[in-house]
BALOBA-1460 file (C-alpha; in Angstrom, 3 decimals):
// residues 270
<rec num="1" residu="m" x="-32.268" y="-6.912" z="-3.604"/>
<rec num="2" residu="h" x="-28.809" y="-6.282" z="-2.180"/>
<rec num="3" residu="n" x="-28.214" y="-2.995" z="-0.386"/>
<rec num="4" residu="p" x="-26.487" y="-0.551" z="-2.768"/>
<rec num="5" residu="t" x="-23.619" y="0.467" z="-0.465"/>
<rec num="6" residu="s" x="-20.733" y="-1.919" z="0.167"/>
<rec num="7" residu="l" x="-19.165" y="-2.865" z="3.476"/>
<rec num="8" residu="d" x="-15.866" y="-1.653" z="2.003"/>
<rec num="9" residu="t" x="-16.948" y="1.964" z="2.641"/>
<rec num="10" residu="v" x="-16.864" y="1.597" z="6.439"/>
<rec num="11" residu="c" x="-13.094" y="1.584" z="6.900"/>
<rec num="12" residu="a" x="-12.446" y="4.987" z="5.316"/>
<rec num="13" residu="a" x="-15.394" y="6.439" z="7.242"/>
<rec num="14" residu="l" x="-13.779" y="5.326" z="10.504"/>
<rec num="15" residu="t" x="-10.417" y="6.846" z="9.626"/>
<rec num="16" residu="y" x="-12.229" y="10.017" z="8.517"/>
<rec num="17" residu="a" x="-13.963" y="10.064" z="11.896"/>
<rec num="18" residu="m" x="-10.540" y="10.043" z="13.576"/>
<rec num="19" residu="g" x="-8.956" y="12.553" z="11.235"/>
<rec num="20" residu="i" x="-6.321" y="10.223" z="9.753"/>
<rec num="21" residu="d" x="-5.541" y="8.913" z="6.280"/>
<rec num="22" residu="k" x="-7.406" y="5.821" z="5.140"/>
<rec num="23" residu="p" x="-5.583" y="2.564" z="4.330"/>
<rec num="24" residu="k" x="-3.965" y="2.600" z="0.920"/>
<rec num="25" residu="q" x="-6.410" y="0.242" z="-0.838"/>
<rec num="26" residu="a" x="-9.562" y="1.338" z="1.002"/>
<rec num="27" residu="a" x="-12.673" y="2.357" z="-0.929"/>
<rec num="28" residu="i" x="-14.211" y="5.802" z="-0.558"/>
<rec num="29" residu="k" x="-15.738" y="6.624" z="2.814"/>
<rec num="30" residu="n" x="-19.328" y="5.884" z="3.709"/>
<rec num="31" residu="q" x="-21.198" y="9.168" z="3.391"/>
<rec num="32" residu="i" x="-23.875" y="8.419" z="5.997"/>
<rec num="33" residu="i" x="-21.256" y="7.752" z="8.666"/>
<rec num="34" residu="s" x="-18.993" y="10.657" z="7.715"/>
<rec num="35" residu="d" x="-21.880" y="13.138" z="7.566"/>
<rec num="36" residu="y" x="-23.007" y="11.956" z="10.986"/>
<rec num="37" residu="v" x="-19.505" y="12.398" z="12.399"/>
<rec num="38" residu="d" x="-19.388" y="15.970" z="11.093"/>
<rec num="39" residu="k" x="-22.741" y="16.707" z="12.705"/>
<rec num="40" residu="i" x="-22.373" y="15.004" z="16.085"/>
<rec num="41" residu="f" x="-18.859" y="16.359" z="16.723"/>
<rec num="42" residu="a" x="-19.661" y="19.804" z="15.247"/>
<rec num="43" residu="g" x="-16.926" y="19.536" z="12.626"/>
<rec num="44" residu="g" x="-14.467" y="17.931" z="15.033"/>
<rec num="45" residu="k" x="-13.122" y="14.388" z="15.100"/>
<rec num="46" residu="a" x="-13.420" y="11.352" z="17.324"/>
<rec num="47" residu="d" x="-10.392" y="10.690" z="19.490"/>
<rec num="48" residu="r" x="-11.860" y="7.337" z="20.570"/>
<rec num="49" residu="v" x="-13.660" y="4.654" z="18.516"/>
<rec num="50" residu="i" x="-15.110" y="1.371" z="19.760"/>
<rec num="51" residu="m" x="-16.282" y="-1.132" z="17.157"/>
<rec num="52" residu="y" x="-18.446" y="-3.828" z="18.716"/>
<rec num="53" residu="n" x="-18.527" y="-6.738" z="16.245"/>
<rec num="54" residu="p" x="-21.315" y="-9.314" z="16.745"/>
<rec num="55" residu="d" x="-21.135" y="-12.125" z="14.207"/>
<rec num="56" residu="a" x="-23.804" y="-13.052" z="11.628"/>
<rec num="57" residu="i" x="-26.725" y="-10.825" z="12.677"/>
<rec num="58" residu="a" x="-28.554" y="-10.291" z="9.388"/>
<rec num="59" residu="q" x="-30.574" y="-7.235" z="8.460"/>
<rec num="60" residu="w" x="-33.648" y="-9.434" z="8.106"/>
<rec num="61" residu="i" x="-33.218" y="-10.645" z="11.692"/>
<rec num="62" residu="y" x="-32.754" y="-7.067" z="12.902"/>
<rec num="63" residu="e" x="-35.932" y="-5.962" z="11.122"/>
<rec num="64" residu="k" x="-38.088" y="-9.013" z="11.916"/>
<rec num="65" residu="y" x="-37.334" y="-8.981" z="15.656"/>
<rec num="66" residu="p" x="-37.123" y="-5.308" z="16.691"/>
<rec num="67" residu="q" x="-37.875" y="-6.203" z="20.307"/>
<rec num="68" residu="i" x="-34.567" y="-8.086" z="20.430"/>
<rec num="69" residu="f" x="-32.665" y="-4.949" z="19.477"/>
<rec num="70" residu="t" x="-34.399" y="-2.332" z="21.614"/>
<rec num="71" residu="a" x="-31.181" y="-1.620" z="23.535"/>
<rec num="72" residu="v" x="-29.251" y="-1.149" z="20.294"/>
<rec num="73" residu="k" x="-31.805" y="1.240" z="18.812"/>
<rec num="74" residu="k" x="-31.993" y="3.220" z="22.050"/>
<rec num="75" residu="n" x="-28.231" y="3.749" z="21.969"/>
<rec num="76" residu="s" x="-27.859" y="4.553" z="18.268"/>
<rec num="77" residu="d" x="-28.428" y="7.647" z="16.164"/>
<rec num="78" residu="i" x="-27.981" y="6.219" z="12.667"/>
<rec num="79" residu="e" x="-28.609" y="2.973" z="10.818"/>
<rec num="80" residu="v" x="-26.354" y="2.222" z="7.854"/>
<rec num="81" residu="p" x="-27.623" y="-0.480" z="5.427"/>
<rec num="82" residu="l" x="-24.737" y="-2.284" z="3.761"/>
<rec num="83" residu="s" x="-23.977" y="-5.191" z="1.450"/>
<rec num="84" residu="t" x="-21.237" y="-7.431" z="2.717"/>
<rec num="85" residu="v" x="-18.842" y="-9.197" z="0.362"/>
<rec num="86" residu="m" x="-18.640" y="-12.653" z="-1.179"/>
<rec num="87" residu="p" x="-18.204" y="-15.273" z="-0.046"/>
<rec num="88" residu="s" x="-20.181" y="-14.038" z="2.946"/>
<rec num="89" residu="v" x="-18.106" y="-15.805" z="5.589"/>
<rec num="90" residu="t" x="-16.415" y="-14.299" z="8.609"/>
<rec num="91" residu="p" x="-12.725" y="-13.886" z="7.672"/>
<rec num="92" residu="v" x="-13.574" y="-12.590" z="4.206"/>
<rec num="93" residu="c" x="-16.015" y="-10.011" z="5.545"/>
<rec num="94" residu="f" x="-13.922" y="-8.800" z="8.482"/>
<rec num="95" residu="g" x="-11.028" y="-8.601" z="6.044"/>
<rec num="96" residu="t" x="-13.009" y="-6.058" z="4.058"/>
<rec num="97" residu="m" x="-14.376" y="-4.206" z="7.106"/>
<rec num="98" residu="y" x="-10.940" y="-3.256" z="8.405"/>
<rec num="99" residu="t" x="-9.026" y="-2.822" z="5.137"/>
<rec num="100" residu="g" x="-11.738" y="-1.143" z="3.079"/>
<rec num="101" residu="a" x="-10.744" y="-3.451" z="0.231"/>
<rec num="102" residu="q" x="-12.595" y="-6.130" z="-1.686"/>
<rec num="103" residu="p" x="-11.603" y="-9.784" z="-1.041"/>
<rec num="104" residu="a" x="-9.590" y="-10.058" z="-4.261"/>
<rec num="105" residu="v" x="-7.446" y="-7.195" z="-2.961"/>
<rec num="106" residu="h" x="-7.025" y="-8.114" z="0.714"/>
<rec num="107" residu="g" x="-6.446" y="-11.728" z="-0.265"/>
<rec num="108" residu="i" x="-8.951" y="-13.778" z="1.746"/>
<rec num="109" residu="q" x="-11.465" y="-15.282" z="-0.695"/>
<rec num="110" residu="q" x="-12.628" y="-18.353" z="1.219"/>
<rec num="111" residu="y" x="-13.040" y="-19.505" z="4.802"/>
<rec num="112" residu="d" x="-9.376" y="-19.245" z="5.726"/>
<rec num="113" residu="k" x="-7.504" y="-17.150" z="8.295"/>
<rec num="114" residu="p" x="-4.139" y="-15.999" z="6.942"/>
<rec num="115" residu="v" x="-2.603" y="-12.776" z="8.205"/>
<rec num="116" residu="i" x="-3.641" y="-9.946" z="5.891"/>
<rec num="117" residu="r" x="-0.587" y="-8.310" z="4.336"/>
<rec num="118" residu="i" x="-2.087" y="-5.235" z="2.686"/>
<rec num="119" residu="d" x="-2.597" y="-1.934" z="4.475"/>
<rec num="120" residu="t" x="-5.277" y="-2.038" z="7.186"/>
<rec num="121" residu="i" x="-7.014" y="0.353" z="9.522"/>
<rec num="122" residu="f" x="-4.676" y="-0.837" z="12.266"/>
<rec num="123" residu="d" x="-1.624" y="0.085" z="10.187"/>
<rec num="124" residu="a" x="-3.136" y="3.496" z="9.415"/>
<rec num="125" residu="l" x="-3.800" y="4.097" z="13.107"/>
<rec num="126" residu="i" x="-0.267" y="3.107" z="14.093"/>
<rec num="127" residu="r" x="1.240" y="5.394" z="11.432"/>
<rec num="128" residu="a" x="-0.813" y="8.260" z="12.829"/>
<rec num="129" residu="g" x="0.471" y="7.653" z="16.355"/>
<rec num="130" residu="k" x="-2.771" y="6.071" z="17.551"/>
<rec num="131" residu="k" x="-2.977" y="3.023" z="19.807"/>
<rec num="132" residu="p" x="-5.377" y="0.282" z="18.636"/>
<rec num="133" residu="a" x="-6.500" y="-2.830" z="20.500"/>
<rec num="134" residu="l" x="-8.173" y="-6.032" z="19.316"/>
<rec num="135" residu="i" x="-10.155" y="-8.102" z="21.833"/>
<rec num="136" residu="t" x="-11.116" y="-11.609" z="20.700"/>
<rec num="137" residu="y" x="-11.286" y="-15.248" z="21.775"/>
<rec num="138" residu="g" x="-10.461" y="-18.737" z="20.598"/>
<rec num="139" residu="r" x="-9.263" y="-18.992" z="17.034"/>
<rec num="140" residu="s" x="-11.882" y="-16.589" z="15.738"/>
<rec num="141" residu="s" x="-11.164" y="-14.865" z="12.453"/>
<rec num="142" residu="l" x="-10.492" y="-11.508" z="14.062"/>
<rec num="143" residu="s" x="-7.997" y="-13.132" z="16.405"/>
<rec num="144" residu="r" x="-5.920" y="-14.341" z="13.431"/>
<rec num="145" residu="i" x="-6.164" y="-12.170" z="10.322"/>
<rec num="146" residu="y" x="-4.783" y="-8.928" z="11.819"/>
<rec num="147" residu="l" x="-1.833" y="-10.348" z="13.749"/>
<rec num="148" residu="e" x="1.773" y="-9.128" z="13.447"/>
<rec num="149" residu="r" x="1.051" y="-5.446" z="14.034"/>
<rec num="150" residu="n" x="2.551" y="-3.282" z="16.770"/>
<rec num="151" residu="m" x="-0.680" y="-3.113" z="18.733"/>
<rec num="152" residu="d" x="-2.344" y="-4.680" z="21.753"/>
<rec num="153" residu="y" x="-4.004" y="-8.079" z="21.326"/>
<rec num="154" residu="y" x="-6.223" y="-9.515" z="24.024"/>
<rec num="155" residu="q" x="-6.988" y="-13.140" z="23.126"/>
<rec num="156" residu="y" x="-8.540" y="-15.844" z="25.247"/>
<rec num="157" residu="e" x="-8.033" y="-19.584" z="24.786"/>
<rec num="158" residu="p" x="-10.434" y="-21.287" z="24.670"/>
<rec num="159" residu="g" x="-12.207" y="-18.264" z="26.086"/>
<rec num="160" residu="g" x="-15.629" y="-16.897" z="25.400"/>
<rec num="161" residu="i" x="-17.531" y="-13.671" z="25.350"/>
<rec num="162" residu="a" x="-17.586" y="-13.371" z="29.151"/>
<rec num="163" residu="d" x="-13.787" y="-13.029" z="29.218"/>
<rec num="164" residu="v" x="-13.753" y="-10.819" z="26.138"/>
<rec num="165" residu="n" x="-16.393" y="-8.447" z="27.450"/>
<rec num="166" residu="a" x="-14.825" y="-8.263" z="30.891"/>
<rec num="167" residu="r" x="-11.523" y="-7.295" z="29.285"/>
<rec num="168" residu="l" x="-13.286" y="-4.702" z="27.148"/>
<rec num="169" residu="m" x="-14.734" y="-3.064" z="30.252"/>
<rec num="170" residu="q" x="-11.270" y="-2.984" z="31.813"/>
<rec num="171" residu="v" x="-9.706" y="-1.509" z="28.681"/>
<rec num="172" residu="i" x="-12.332" y="1.248" z="28.574"/>
<rec num="173" residu="v" x="-11.739" y="2.093" z="32.230"/>
<rec num="174" residu="e" x="-7.962" y="2.155" z="31.718"/>
<rec num="175" residu="d" x="-8.425" y="4.555" z="28.764"/>
<rec num="176" residu="k" x="-5.129" y="3.852" z="27.013"/>
<rec num="177" residu="h" x="-6.376" y="3.006" z="23.518"/>
<rec num="178" residu="d" x="-7.707" y="5.194" z="20.730"/>
<rec num="179" residu="f" x="-9.395" y="2.440" z="18.705"/>
<rec num="180" residu="i" x="-10.875" y="-0.776" z="20.098"/>
<rec num="181" residu="a" x="-12.379" y="-3.616" z="18.044"/>
<rec num="182" residu="v" x="-14.109" y="-6.345" z="20.059"/>
<rec num="183" residu="y" x="-15.594" y="-9.596" z="18.753"/>
<rec num="184" residu="n" x="-18.591" y="-11.559" z="20.046"/>
<rec num="185" residu="g" x="-19.385" y="-14.707" z="18.034"/>
<rec num="186" residu="n" x="-22.103" y="-16.127" z="20.277"/>
<rec num="187" residu="y" x="-25.087" y="-15.588" z="17.956"/>
<rec num="188" residu="d" x="-23.239" y="-17.135" z="15.012"/>
<rec num="189" residu="a" x="-22.220" y="-20.210" z="17.022"/>
<rec num="190" residu="v" x="-25.740" y="-20.908" z="18.270"/>
<rec num="191" residu="m" x="-27.422" y="-19.990" z="14.978"/>
<rec num="192" residu="h" x="-25.424" y="-22.630" z="13.119"/>
<rec num="193" residu="k" x="-26.673" y="-25.316" z="15.525"/>
<rec num="194" residu="t" x="-30.291" y="-24.279" z="16.111"/>
<rec num="195" residu="g" x="-31.259" y="-21.915" z="13.272"/>
<rec num="196" residu="p" x="-31.311" y="-18.111" z="12.928"/>
<rec num="197" residu="e" x="-34.761" y="-17.747" z="14.541"/>
<rec num="198" residu="s" x="-34.482" y="-20.258" z="17.359"/>
<rec num="199" residu="i" x="-35.182" y="-19.091" z="20.887"/>
<rec num="200" residu="e" x="-31.596" y="-19.921" z="21.762"/>
<rec num="201" residu="a" x="-30.103" y="-17.900" z="18.906"/>
<rec num="202" residu="l" x="-32.355" y="-14.886" z="19.449"/>
<rec num="203" residu="a" x="-31.393" y="-14.895" z="23.120"/>
<rec num="204" residu="e" x="-27.767" y="-14.531" z="22.038"/>
<rec num="205" residu="a" x="-28.682" y="-11.654" z="19.723"/>
<rec num="206" residu="r" x="-30.426" y="-9.952" z="22.644"/>
<rec num="207" residu="l" x="-27.252" y="-10.410" z="24.680"/>
<rec num="208" residu="n" x="-25.287" y="-8.689" z="21.916"/>
<rec num="209" residu="g" x="-27.663" y="-5.749" z="22.067"/>
<rec num="210" residu="h" x="-27.346" y="-5.577" z="25.833"/>
<rec num="211" residu="m" x="-23.558" y="-5.603" z="25.581"/>
<rec num="212" residu="y" x="-23.625" y="-2.717" z="23.134"/>
<rec num="213" residu="s" x="-25.769" y="-0.705" z="25.544"/>
<rec num="214" residu="v" x="-23.335" y="-1.452" z="28.387"/>
<rec num="215" residu="i" x="-20.476" y="-0.146" z="26.241"/>
<rec num="216" residu="c" x="-22.373" y="3.061" z="25.527"/>
<rec num="217" residu="k" x="-23.187" y="3.565" z="29.208"/>
<rec num="218" residu="l" x="-19.582" y="3.036" z="30.280"/>
<rec num="219" residu="v" x="-18.363" y="5.450" z="27.603"/>
<rec num="220" residu="q" x="-20.703" y="8.102" z="28.980"/>
<rec num="221" residu="e" x="-19.514" y="7.468" z="32.533"/>
<rec num="222" residu="r" x="-15.774" y="7.173" z="31.893"/>
<rec num="223" residu="w" x="-14.997" y="8.967" z="28.649"/>
<rec num="224" residu="g" x="-16.811" y="12.246" z="29.072"/>
<rec num="225" residu="h" x="-13.624" y="14.095" z="28.103"/>
<rec num="226" residu="h" x="-13.413" y="12.316" z="24.732"/>
<rec num="227" residu="n" x="-15.250" y="12.559" z="21.447"/>
<rec num="228" residu="t" x="-16.219" y="8.888" z="21.088"/>
<rec num="229" residu="l" x="-17.849" y="6.959" z="18.239"/>
<rec num="230" residu="v" x="-19.335" y="3.543" z="19.053"/>
<rec num="231" residu="g" x="-20.466" y="1.083" z="16.368"/>
<rec num="232" residu="f" x="-22.632" y="-2.057" z="16.375"/>
<rec num="233" residu="a" x="-21.074" y="-3.625" z="13.310"/>
<rec num="234" residu="m" x="-21.719" y="-7.168" z="12.104"/>
<rec num="235" residu="d" x="-19.833" y="-8.919" z="9.319"/>
<rec num="236" residu="h" x="-22.539" y="-10.796" z="7.366"/>
<rec num="237" residu="g" x="-26.029" y="-12.256" z="7.646"/>
<rec num="238" residu="c" x="-27.423" y="-15.787" z="7.746"/>
<rec num="239" residu="h" x="-30.189" y="-18.087" z="6.534"/>
<rec num="240" residu="e" x="-31.888" y="-21.294" z="7.614"/>
<rec num="241" residu="i" x="-30.961" y="-24.636" z="6.068"/>
<rec num="242" residu="d" x="-32.168" y="-28.225" z="6.548"/>
<rec num="243" residu="d" x="-32.663" y="-29.748" z="9.990"/>
<rec num="244" residu="n" x="-33.302" y="-26.321" z="11.583"/>
<rec num="245" residu="n" x="-29.655" y="-25.336" z="11.245"/>
<rec num="246" residu="g" x="-28.279" y="-21.988" z="10.132"/>
<rec num="247" residu="s" x="-25.653" y="-21.088" z="7.567"/>
<rec num="248" residu="h" x="-24.206" y="-18.283" z="5.454"/>
<rec num="249" residu="g" x="-21.761" y="-17.766" z="2.620"/>
<rec num="250" residu="l" x="-24.136" y="-17.424" z="-0.326"/>
<rec num="251" residu="d" x="-24.886" y="-14.517" z="-2.633"/>
<rec num="252" residu="m" x="-28.413" y="-14.031" z="-1.297"/>
<rec num="253" residu="d" x="-30.069" y="-11.117" z="0.474"/>
<rec num="254" residu="e" x="-30.327" y="-12.997" z="3.759"/>
<rec num="255" residu="d" x="-26.544" y="-13.458" z="3.885"/>
<rec num="256" residu="i" x="-25.447" y="-10.230" z="2.172"/>
<rec num="257" residu="n" x="-27.651" y="-7.500" z="3.668"/>
<rec num="258" residu="i" x="-26.580" y="-6.133" z="7.049"/>
<rec num="259" residu="v" x="-27.130" y="-2.904" z="8.931"/>
<rec num="260" residu="h" x="-24.563" y="-1.139" z="11.105"/>
<rec num="261" residu="l" x="-25.607" y="1.251" z="13.874"/>
<rec num="262" residu="y" x="-23.568" y="4.112" z="15.326"/>
<rec num="263" residu="k" x="-23.684" y="6.517" z="18.238"/>
<rec num="264" residu="g" x="-21.420" y="9.501" z="18.837"/>
<rec num="265" residu="f" x="-20.717" y="10.889" z="22.295"/>
<rec num="266" residu="p" x="-19.279" y="14.425" z="22.150"/>
<rec num="267" residu="a" x="-16.887" y="15.442" z="24.887"/>
<rec num="268" residu="k" x="-18.580" y="17.265" z="27.712"/>
<rec num="269" residu="e" x="-17.677" y="20.873" z="28.254"/>
<rec num="270" residu="v" x="-15.573" y="21.408" z="31.360"/>
């Protein structure tokens, strides 16, 4: 059974968390996230958001291998079960995550990477005087579909997650951005070649969890004067196919059901 709440609810919850208007075509805000924001920030808002985006980690993987995600659970307060959108492929799903709109509205309905022309979370942030940043590598979907905005892009060619994550650490230390989205596609890349449950793929998922914990630790050390929300937010799931390979893109629970995790860090009293 697909999770009842759509991925399209995340975008408006993030803008709610920051106290700005949602993108024009975005669905209503996710109530679990917005209620948590109200509670953790005592009615206040987040002035910093970091969205850590690992690719293709399915809910069934998260639940079947809890030992892989110990670091994520330790650094999260809430779990948000979601249904991603169809087709469950990366540009379609990230298109929905950061517009709050269904694929027929944001315009990407297959594995293609055009620049999205409708209103996005990045446009909403810029209108509100916020400074967003997108940290990606290669020709990944997130490196292409949100181009042509007046924001900071950190892209690495051919690159890899080592460069991306090093830049993320630098950007956090510099503390010049209000909203940071960072992409790690390592699990997805290995899963396609060796299967979702291979030792190699699960090692990459563990690395994603470790990276999320590093982000949370650095936020605590460097951003104590900010209200910060950090998310562990994948785009879609995956399933095994012939020859021990992995895939996704189908309307099946393994590909559709995902779970986002969030942690809020209230500003410390001076």
